[in-house]
C-alpha positions as CSV (number, residue, x, y, z in Angstrom):
1,M,116.2,88.0,115.0
2,S,117.6,90.8,112.9
3,E,119.9,88.4,111.5
4,W,117.1,85.7,110.3
5,S,116.2,85.8,106.5
6,K,112.6,86.7,105.7
7,R,111.3,83.5,105.4
8,T,112.3,82.7,109.1
9,K,110.9,85.8,110.4
10,A,107.6,85.2,108.8
11,V,107.2,82.0,110.9
12,H,109.1,82.9,114.2
13,G,108.9,86.7,114.4
14,G,106.9,88.4,117.1
15,V,105.6,85.1,119.3
16,R,104.4,85.6,122.5
17,R,104.1,82.5,124.4
18,S,101.9,82.1,127.2
19,Q,102.3,80.0,130.2
20,Y,101.4,77.4,128.1
21,N,104.3,77.3,125.8
22,E,102.1,76.5,122.8
23,V,103.8,76.1,119.5
24,S,101.2,77.6,117.5
25,E,100.1,81.2,118.4
26,A,97.5,81.8,121.0
27,I,94.2,83.7,120.0
28,F,93.6,85.9,122.7
29,M,89.7,86.7,122.0
30,T,89.2,89.5,124.8
31,Q,87.9,93.3,124.3
32,G,89.6,94.3,127.3
33,F,92.1,93.6,130.2
34,V,91.9,93.2,134.0
35,Y,94.0,94.9,136.2
36,E,95.6,94.0,139.6
37,S,94.7,97.2,141.4
38,A,93.3,100.7,140.5
39,E,96.6,101.8,140.6
40,Q,98.1,99.9,138.1
41,A,95.0,100.8,135.7
42,E,95.9,104.5,136.3
43,A,99.8,104.0,135.5
44,R,98.8,101.7,132.3
45,F,96.4,104.4,131.1
46,Q,99.2,107.0,131.3
47,K,101.8,104.9,129.9
48,A,101.3,101.4,128.6
49,G,104.7,99.2,128.5
50,E,105.7,97.0,125.7
51,D,103.3,94.0,126.7
52,E,100.6,95.7,128.6
53,F,97.6,96.1,126.8
54,I,94.4,98.2,127.9
55,Y,91.8,97.8,125.4
56,A,91.5,95.6,122.1
57,R,90.8,98.9,120.1
58,Y,94.3,100.1,121.2
59,G,95.9,96.5,121.0
60,N,95.9,93.0,121.8
61,P,98.9,90.0,122.0
62,T,97.4,88.1,118.9
63,V,97.5,91.5,117.0
64,R,100.7,92.6,118.6
65,M,102.2,89.3,117.2
66,F,101.2,89.8,113.7
67,E,102.4,93.9,113.9
68,D,106.1,92.5,114.9
69,R,105.8,90.0,112.6
70,I,105.1,92.0,109.7
71,A,107.5,95.0,110.4
72,A,110.3,92.6,110.8
73,F,109.6,90.9,107.6
74,E,109.3,94.2,105.8
75,G,112.3,96.0,107.8
76,A,110.0,98.3,109.1
77,E,110.3,99.7,113.1
78,D,106.9,99.2,113.7
79,A,103.5,98.5,112.2
80,F,99.6,99.1,113.3
81,A,97.5,96.4,112.2
82,T,94.1,97.6,110.4
83,A,90.5,96.4,110.2
84,S,91.0,96.5,106.4
85,G,93.5,97.7,103.6
86,M,91.7,100.8,102.9
87,A,91.6,101.4,106.7
88,A,95.1,101.3,106.6
89,V,95.4,103.8,103.5
90,N,92.8,106.3,105.1
91,G,94.5,105.9,109.0
92,A,98.2,106.5,107.4
93,L,96.8,109.9,105.4
94,V,94.2,111.0,107.4
95,S,96.6,110.9,111.0
96,M,99.2,113.0,109.5
97,L,96.8,115.8,107.4
98,K,95.2,118.9,108.5
99,A,92.8,121.4,106.3
100,G,95.5,123.4,104.7
101,D,97.9,120.8,103.7
102,H,99.0,119.8,100.1
103,V,99.4,116.0,98.7
104,V,100.9,115.0,95.5
105,S,99.5,111.5,94.3
106,A,99.6,109.5,91.3
107,R,96.6,109.5,89.6
108,A,96.3,105.5,88.7
109,L,95.4,104.4,91.7
110,F,92.5,101.6,92.9
111,G,89.0,103.4,93.2
112,S,88.7,103.2,97.4
113,C,92.1,105.4,97.3
114,L,91.0,107.6,94.8
115,Y,88.0,108.3,96.5
116,I,89.8,108.8,99.7
117,L,92.1,111.3,97.7
118,E,89.4,113.0,95.4
119,E,86.4,113.1,98.2
120,V,87.5,112.6,101.8
121,L,90.8,114.6,102.0
122,T,89.7,117.5,99.9
123,R,86.2,117.5,101.8
124,Y,88.3,118.5,104.6
125,G,90.6,121.3,103.0
126,V,93.4,119.2,102.5
127,E,94.7,120.1,98.5
128,V,95.6,117.2,96.1
129,T,97.5,117.5,93.1
130,F,97.3,114.1,90.6
131,V,100.2,113.3,88.8
132,D,101.4,110.8,86.0
133,G,103.1,108.7,88.6
134,T,105.9,107.3,85.9
135,D,106.8,110.4,85.0
136,L,109.4,112.1,87.3
137,T,109.3,115.6,85.9
138,Q,105.7,115.9,86.6
139,W,106.0,115.0,90.6
140,D,109.1,117.3,90.3
141,A,106.7,119.7,88.9
142,A,103.9,119.1,91.2
143,I,106.2,118.7,94.9
144,R,105.9,122.1,96.2
145,P,107.9,123.7,99.6
146,D,104.5,123.0,101.9
147,T,103.9,119.5,100.2
148,K,103.2,117.9,103.2
149,A,102.9,113.9,101.8
150,V,103.0,112.3,98.2
151,F,101.0,109.2,98.0
152,F,101.3,106.5,95.2
153,E,101.0,102.3,94.5
154,S,104.3,101.1,93.7
155,I,102.4,99.2,91.1
156,S,99.3,100.7,90.1
157,N,95.6,99.0,90.0
158,P,94.8,97.5,87.7
159,T,97.2,99.1,84.7
160,L,100.5,97.8,86.5
161,E,102.6,100.9,86.0
162,V,105.7,101.0,88.0
163,I,106.8,103.9,90.5
164,D,110.6,105.0,90.8
165,I,110.4,104.7,94.2
166,A,113.6,106.1,95.5
167,G,113.2,108.9,92.4
168,V,109.9,110.1,94.0
169,S,111.1,109.7,97.9
170,K,113.8,111.8,96.8
171,L,112.0,114.6,95.3
172,A,109.6,114.3,98.4
173,H,112.7,114.4,101.0
174,A,114.2,117.3,99.4
175,V,110.9,119.5,100.8
176,G,110.6,117.3,103.9
177,A,107.3,115.5,103.0
178,T,106.4,112.0,103.9
179,V,106.4,109.6,101.1
180,V,103.6,107.0,101.8
181,V,103.5,103.8,99.4
182,D,100.5,101.4,98.9
183,N,102.9,98.2,98.2
184,V,99.9,95.7,97.6
185,F,100.8,94.4,94.2
186,S,104.7,94.3,95.2
187,T,103.8,92.3,98.0
188,P,105.8,91.8,101.1
189,V,108.0,89.2,99.6
190,Y,109.6,91.5,97.1
191,S,109.1,94.8,98.6
192,N,112.1,97.3,98.8
193,A,110.4,100.3,99.6
194,I,111.4,101.3,102.9
195,A,115.3,101.0,102.0
196,L,114.3,102.8,98.5
197,G,112.8,106.0,100.4
198,A,109.3,105.3,101.7
199,D,108.7,106.4,104.9
200,V,105.0,104.6,105.5
201,V,104.0,101.5,103.8
202,V,100.7,100.2,103.6
203,Y,99.3,96.8,102.6
204,S,96.0,95.3,102.5
205,A,96.4,92.1,104.0
206,T,93.3,91.0,102.7
207,K,95.8,90.0,99.9
208,H,98.6,88.1,99.5
209,I,99.4,88.2,103.7
210,D,96.3,86.0,104.3
211,G,96.4,84.7,101.0
212,Q,93.5,82.4,101.2
213,G,90.3,84.5,100.5
214,R,89.6,84.1,104.8
215,A,89.6,87.6,106.3
216,L,90.2,91.5,105.9
217,G,92.9,93.2,107.3
218,G,95.5,95.9,106.8
219,V,98.6,97.3,108.3
220,V,100.7,100.4,108.2
221,L,104.1,100.2,108.9
222,G,106.8,102.9,109.3
223,T,109.3,104.4,112.0
224,K,107.9,103.8,115.8
225,E,107.7,107.7,115.8
226,F,105.2,107.9,113.1
227,I,103.5,104.5,114.2
228,R,102.8,105.1,117.5
229,G,102.9,109.0,117.8
230,V,100.8,109.7,114.4
231,A,99.1,106.7,113.2
232,E,98.2,105.1,116.5
233,P,96.7,107.8,118.0
234,Y,93.9,108.3,115.1
235,L,93.6,104.6,114.4
236,K,92.7,103.7,118.1
237,H,90.3,106.6,118.4
238,T,88.3,106.4,115.2
239,G,88.2,102.3,115.4
240,G,90.0,100.9,112.8
241,A,91.8,97.9,114.8
242,L,92.1,94.5,113.8
243,S,90.2,91.9,115.1
244,P,92.3,89.1,117.1
245,F,90.9,86.2,115.0
246,S,91.8,88.2,111.9
247,A,95.4,88.9,113.3
248,W,96.0,84.7,114.0
249,L,94.9,84.1,110.6
250,M,97.4,86.6,108.9
251,L,99.8,85.0,111.3
252,K,99.1,81.7,109.9
253,G,99.3,83.1,106.5
254,M,102.9,84.8,106.8
255,E,103.9,81.3,107.5
256,T,103.8,80.4,103.9
257,L,103.8,84.1,102.4
258,E,107.1,83.5,100.5
259,L,106.5,80.4,99.3
260,R,103.4,81.4,97.8
261,V,103.9,84.7,96.3
262,K,107.2,83.4,94.8
263,A,105.1,80.4,92.9
264,Q,102.5,82.7,91.9
265,A,104.9,85.3,90.5
266,E,106.5,82.5,88.5
267,S,103.2,81.4,87.1
268,A,102.5,84.8,86.2
269,Q,105.6,85.4,84.4
270,K,105.1,82.1,82.6
271,L,101.5,82.9,81.5
272,A,102.2,86.6,80.6
273,E,105.1,85.1,78.1
274,A,102.8,82.8,76.9
275,L,99.9,85.1,76.2
276,D,102.2,88.2,74.8
277,G,101.0,88.4,71.1
278,H,98.2,86.5,71.4
279,P,95.8,87.3,68.4
280,A,93.0,87.8,70.4
281,L,94.8,90.6,72.7
282,S,95.5,94.1,72.0
283,R,98.1,94.0,75.1
284,V,99.3,92.1,77.7
285,L,100.3,94.1,80.6
286,Y,102.8,92.5,83.4
287,P,105.6,94.3,84.7
288,G,108.2,91.2,84.3
289,L,107.9,91.5,80.4
290,K,110.4,93.2,78.3
291,S,108.2,95.1,76.7
292,H,106.4,96.7,80.0
293,P,107.5,100.5,79.9
294,Q,109.0,100.2,83.5
295,Y,110.6,96.7,83.0
296,E,113.9,97.8,84.0
297,L,112.4,99.9,86.7
298,C,110.6,96.7,88.1
299,Q,113.6,94.4,88.2
300,A,115.8,97.0,90.1
301,Q,113.0,97.5,92.6
302,M,111.6,94.0,93.1
303,G,113.3,91.4,91.2
304,A,110.3,90.1,89.8
305,G,107.0,91.1,88.0
306,G,104.6,90.0,90.8
307,T,101.4,87.9,90.9
308,V,99.0,90.2,88.6
309,L,99.0,90.5,84.9
310,S,96.2,92.1,82.9
311,I,94.8,91.6,79.2
312,D,92.9,93.7,76.8
313,V,90.4,91.8,74.8
314,G,89.1,94.8,73.4
315,S,85.7,95.6,74.4
316,Q,83.4,94.8,77.2
317,E,81.5,92.3,75.2
318,R,84.2,90.5,74.9
319,A,85.8,90.9,78.4
320,F,82.5,89.6,79.4
321,K,82.4,86.5,76.9
322,F,86.2,86.0,78.1
323,L,84.9,86.1,81.8
324,N,82.1,83.8,81.5
325,A,83.9,81.4,79.3
326,L,86.6,80.5,82.2
327,D,86.5,77.5,84.1
328,I,89.2,77.4,86.7
329,I,89.9,81.0,87.4
330,L,87.1,83.0,89.1
331,I,85.1,85.9,88.5
332,S,85.7,88.0,91.6
333,N,87.5,91.3,92.6
334,N,89.9,90.3,95.0
335,L,93.4,89.4,94.3
336,G,96.9,87.7,95.9
337,D,94.4,84.7,97.0
338,A,95.6,81.2,96.2
339,K,92.7,80.7,93.8
340,S,93.3,82.6,90.5
341,I,91.1,85.3,90.1
342,A,89.8,87.5,87.0
343,T,87.7,90.8,87.1
344,H,86.8,93.3,85.3
345,P,87.6,97.0,86.5
346,A,85.4,99.0,84.4
347,T,82.6,97.7,85.9
348,T,83.6,96.8,89.2
349,T,86.5,98.0,91.1
350,H,86.6,101.0,89.0
351,Q,83.3,101.9,87.9
352,R,82.5,105.1,89.3
353,L,85.2,107.0,87.5
354,P,83.9,109.0,84.9
355,D,84.7,107.6,81.0
356,A,87.3,110.7,80.4
357,Q,89.1,109.4,83.5
358,K,89.3,105.7,82.8
359,E,90.8,106.7,79.2
360,A,93.5,108.8,80.8
361,L,94.2,105.9,83.2
362,G,94.6,103.5,80.2
363,L,91.6,101.5,81.9
364,T,89.8,100.5,78.6
365,S,86.5,98.4,78.4
366,G,88.3,95.4,77.0
367,L,90.9,95.2,80.1
368,V,90.5,92.3,82.3
369,R,92.7,91.8,85.6
370,I,94.0,88.4,86.2
371,S,95.4,87.5,89.8
372,I,97.5,84.5,89.3
373,G,97.0,81.7,92.2
374,L,98.4,78.3,93.0
375,E,97.0,76.2,90.5
376,D,99.2,74.4,88.0
377,S,100.2,77.0,85.5
378,D,99.8,74.7,82.4
379,D,95.8,74.3,83.6
380,L,95.5,78.3,83.9
381,L,97.2,78.7,80.1
382,K,94.6,76.2,79.1
383,D,91.6,78.0,80.9
384,I,93.0,81.4,79.7
385,E,93.2,80.0,75.7
386,N,89.8,78.4,75.9
387,A,87.9,81.3,77.1
388,L,90.1,83.5,74.7
389,S,88.6,80.9,71.8
390,C,85.5,82.2,72.5
391,V,86.5,85.9,72.2
């Protein structure tokens, strides 16, 4: 399998067939497993083998298929699937940190990620320093000899800043810090995070991996030592496991992952170029535009701009008029879906942030984030232009 392309791994990776030799992966809907003897149960609790399972919170054959498949696709040694993307972020960070540890993080993050760093970790004695993620000099100044981990979104939500993974990783590794990257906006298709130096990669599988708005899920990827020695003990005992049925949906989603994401990114590029300079917009944010501050970095890291763009219509009133005038594009707060989705971050995903913090992040009242789906790009452009005419 190591010689297969990513697209082939997404279809065949990790398959475990039962005695019936089914084509589609089986769903093992069970919370527990039976042992042939008390001695076998004792031995399994002492050390379970590769295909031996104890309890669904610890592992499950369907879940393990998904973990193996996404690990092969990402180029990671191992993976642990979680109940949601935020369970993956929380598990990756909390499992390795303790009171007195120091973390450096980019300040431009999804609202729930900020909550974990600002509220949860600090509540238990972890010191967190926030920096402008695009400025390597700030990372260099903030990372200390005792820094335990650094955290950032490879492309920030929703202002689409692109972080230099290799640059930050080099600074972090110089002091022995672990590099944790939330790679949702980069997608597994365009990800080179591990090759660029990331130690741990997390995804909300709810987004592009499922890609069809059906289920919550997440995954933590890294070395076998980190996944099984650090992340798994925390996650299996605190109950963040992915359900077998959701794992099966993720397996089915992965079969079309590359085809979907490449089509979505192609449409996003076309729409961003068409909207750039539109008189109703004060700015168009998309890493695939040459006007984007980190365009060259994005091309080097990903080779594409991704599936999400943000536009600024100038005010909340105008943003609401725009959203309410959309016909094809749905108003919702998910992304990476087959359906195009628009949201107003300042009043939804990032509403809890103080106004001063929103301003510092460039998260204006007129900003609208649009996740591009699989609809015809010409239809989407007409929909956006018609809505902008109402503004």
